[in-house]
N, C-alpha and C positions, 0 to 999 in steps of 0.2 A: 504494500500500500504506500502511495506517496503521501506527503504531508496534508494535502487538501482532502484526500479521502479519509485519512485518520481523523482530522478535525471534524469533518462532516458527519462521520459515523457517531462520534461521541456527542456532538452538539445536537443531532437529531433526537437522540434518546433523552437528553436533558430537556429540550424544548417540549417533547411529548409529555414528560413528567410534569412540567410547569402547567401545561394545558390541563392535565388530569387533576392537579391541585385546584384549579379554578372550577372545573366541572364538578368536583366533589364538594365545593364550598369551603375548602380549607382556608383559602386566602384570596384576596382580590389581585388582579394583575398589577395594580399599583404597588401593593405591599410586597408582592413577589419581586418586582423590579428593584425596589428600594432594598429589600433584604439581600439580594444577590450582589448589588453594588457595594453596600456597606458591610455586609457580613462575610462575603466571599472575595471581595476585591475585584469583581468583574467590571469591565469598562461600561457595560450596559446590562440591564436585566433582559430576560428572554422576550418580553413583550416590547420593550423599548427597541431592541435590536431589530424587531420586525416592523417598527413604526406603528404599533397598535395605539390608536388615540385614547382608548380606555385606560391605558397604563398611566396616564397623566392625572387621573382622578383620585385624590387622596381619600382615605377614610375619615369621615367627619368625627369630631370629638369636641368635648367641652373645653373652654379656655382655662378653667380653674381646677386645681386639685386640692382637696381638703387635707391631704397628707402633709403633716409637718414633722411628727416624731417618727423617725425611721430606725429600725433595729435590724442588724444583720447577725444571723446565727452561724458561726463558723469562723475559723481563724486561718484557713489556708489561703492559697494564692488568689482564688476567685473572690472569696469573702472579703479579704483585705482590699482587693482592687475595687469591689463595689463600694465598700465604706469610704475609700479614698475618693472615688468619683462623687459620692454624695457630699462629702466634706468640701471638695473643691467647688461645688455648686453654691456654697455658702450656708448649707444646712448642717445642723448637728446630727450625729449618728452614733448609735451605740453598737459595739461589737460584743457578742456573747460567746465566750469560749468555755472549754471544759476545765482547763487548768491555768494557773498563773503562768506557767512556762509557755503554753501555746499562745496566750495573750501577749506575752513579751515578744514572741516571734512575729506576731501580727503587727505589733507596734513598730518593731524594727523594720519590717518589710515596707510599711507605709512611709516611715521616716526615710528609708533609703530611696524610695521612689520619688519622694518630694525633693530630697537632696540632689537627685539626678536632674530633676527639672530646674533647680536653682543653678547647677553647674552649666546647664545648656542655655541659660538665659531666658527660660520660659516662665520662671517665677522669681519674685524677690524673696530674699531670705525671711523677711518679716511676714510675707504672705504664706510661705510654707509653714512657719511656726503657728500662724493663726489657723491654718487648715488642720494641722495635727491637733491643735487645741480643741477643735470641734468634734474630735473622736473620743468617745468614752469607752472604757474597757471594763466589762464585768464578767464574773465567773459564775457559770451555772445557769441553767434555764430558769431556775427559781428566782434569779435576779433580773428577769425581764423588766424593763421599765414599765411602770403601771400606765403610762400615757401613750404607749406605742400605737401609732395609727396603722403602720404596715410593718410586718416582720418578715424578713427575707431569709429563707433557709438556703445556705450555700455550703453544705458539707459535702463529703465524698459522693461521687456519682455511683452510689450503691443503693439499690431499691430498699432492702430491709433497713439499712442505716437511715436513709431519708425518712422512711415511714415512722421509725421509732422516734427520731428527733422531732418530727412534725407533730406526732401525737403528744409528746411531752410539752411542746410549745403551746399546743391547743389547750392543754389543761391549765397552763399558767398565764396565758394571755387574757387581757380584758375582753369582755364579750364582743365589743365593737371592732376589735383590731382585725385587719385583713391579713391573711396568711398567704405568703408567696413562696414559690420554690424557684431556684435557678437551674432546675434540671434541663439537660439538653437531650436526653435519651428516652425518658419515660413520659407517659401521659400524666397530666396533672391529676386526673382521677385516680390513677394507680398510686401515685406518690401520696395522695391525701386520704388513703383508705381509712386510716385510724383517726381522722379528724372529724369532729362533730358536724352533723348535717347543717347546723345553724351557722357555721362559720363560712364567711366569704373567702374563696380561694382562687388563686391564679398562678400562672408562671410568669416570672419576669426573667427572661433568659438573656443575660448579659453575655457579651463575647469577650474573648481574651486577647489582649489585656483590657480589663474593664475601664481603666482610666483613659484609654486611647480610642478604643473601638466605639463607633457612634451608634451602632444598632442595638436595640433591645426588642426581642420578640415578646409580645404581650398575649397571653393565652388564657382563656377562661377555664377555671376548674369548677367543681361542683359549687353552685351558689355564687359563681363569679361574674356572671354577665353584667350585673349592675356596677361593677367596679372597673370595667374596661375603660370608660371615659376618664375617671379620675386617675387611673394608672397611666394612661397615655399622656395625660396632661402633666403628671408628675415626672415622667421620663423626659418630657420637653424641658422641664426646669433644670435637668442635669446637662442640657446642651446636647442631648442625644435624640435619635429618631426612632420612635416606636412603630412597629408594624404588628398587625393582628393576624393570628393564626387560630384555626380551630384546634381542639385538643387531639392531636394525632401524633404518633411517634415521629420524632425528627422535626416537627413543626415545619418551617419553610426551608431554611438554609441547609440543615443537615439532611432533610428529605430529598433535596435536589443534589446536593454536593456528594454525599456518601455513595449513592448508587452510581454516579458518574465515575467516581474513583474505582468502584468495583468493575464497571465496564472497561476502564483502562487496563486494570489487572487482567481481565479476560482477553483483551486484545494481545497483551504480552504473552499469555498462555498460548495464543494462536500463532506466535512466532514474530510479533512485531517488537523490535527492540525498544526498551524503555526510553532511550535517548531520542528516538524518532518520535515517540508519542509526546514527550515533553516539549520537543522542539515544535511540533505541529500546533500544540495548544498555546504556546507563547507567541510564535511568529505568525501563524495563520489566524488563530482565534483571538489573539491579543490578550490572553489571560496573564495575570501577573506571575504565575508559577505553573509549571507542568504538573500533571496528576501524581507522578511518582515522587517528585520532590516534595509535593504537598503531603502525600502519604507518609513519607519519612518524617515530616515536620509534625503532623498530627499524632503519629504513632500507629503502627500497624495493628497493635492489640486494641487500641481505642476504636479503630475503624471496623475491625472484625466484631467487636462487642456491639457497636452501633448497628451494623448490618444485621446481626443476629436478633437484636431487639426489634428492628423494623420487620424482619422476616416473620417473627413470631406474631406480629400484629397483622401482617398481610401474607398469609401462607401460600396464596396462589400466585404471588409475584416472584417468579424465578430469579429475576435480576437482583433481588435482595439477599439471595443466598451467597455468603462470602466465597469469593473465588478461591480455588484450591491453593493457588500460590500464596495468597495472603495467610491462609490457615497454616501452611507449611512453614513459612518464614517466622510466624509467631511461635510455632512449636520449636523452632531452632533458636529462639531468643533474639532474632533479628527484628527489633521493634522500630527501627528508625534512628533518628538522631539521639534519642535518650539512651540507646544501647550502643551507639557508635557505628552501627551498620543496619541497613534495611535493604531497600532496593539499591541505594547508593552507600558507599563507605564515606567516612569523614574526609578521606583523602580525595575522593571524587568531588565532594561538595566544595572543598577548598580550591580545587582546580577549575571549577566552573566559573 
């Protein structure tokens, strides 16, 4: 296959998937276009690329959000990044961690990120100090602030772990607090199984790194339809762009991006060199990164887990079954950049 044929084969399936999301009512053409530009770095979304006029119509929402007191549960990379983004917007935020040590690591991560911004001339030192001063750190779910308007769970992407944490938060949060998850792999309804039926829930899926990436997928969970407008308005206050998705595995970006990566892996199984595929998608399609370089960046284990999760929800969709080469490389411990080798080695990447 030449580069044009490779690019066309992969893009055709991606566009078909986007059409299917619209047909199923998962998301609007506008939200899909915004999601793929801001969440995947594509030069244009699938509908914009075809010149579809409906893609320019945004989802209407209210101008005001009643959310003022924000709490983030978790102290890892995503939790700290979300809290950092909230504090940079001028709002106070509370991080709830399990231990003093984990809270110290979160504080150090935020401090280091702010220091990086100061060194690069993006923040004054006084502003960085003020931002860190807006972040409070408390230990244990029992220490949830009594006035929390929205509580965002951002712990490990492990379904039983998330369910347990959210059930605990539900028991300690005030009755009117909205409960959100930052999940990227699971349906909100599944994550919120242990949460009381009276609680308003949704997903606020931030992208990594949360302080930089402008996209947030806003997804209703059980009882969450009425909070979509306030949620989208709140995301606006962070200087980010909210897009709405129905509660389906992968939401918008991952549901389009992950199967595309699987398609690329299957092309390679059919004998197409990875270098040819990556070159086709960057030079012909104009994407910022080829699929195999992106697979190594995301992590092959993460990709296989996401595909397996989607395949469980859509058992008739053969394209969601992880390609054999992905499964084999994960079994060999070749996970991508984090393990030193995946489809490429570190030496390959340095030479590119």
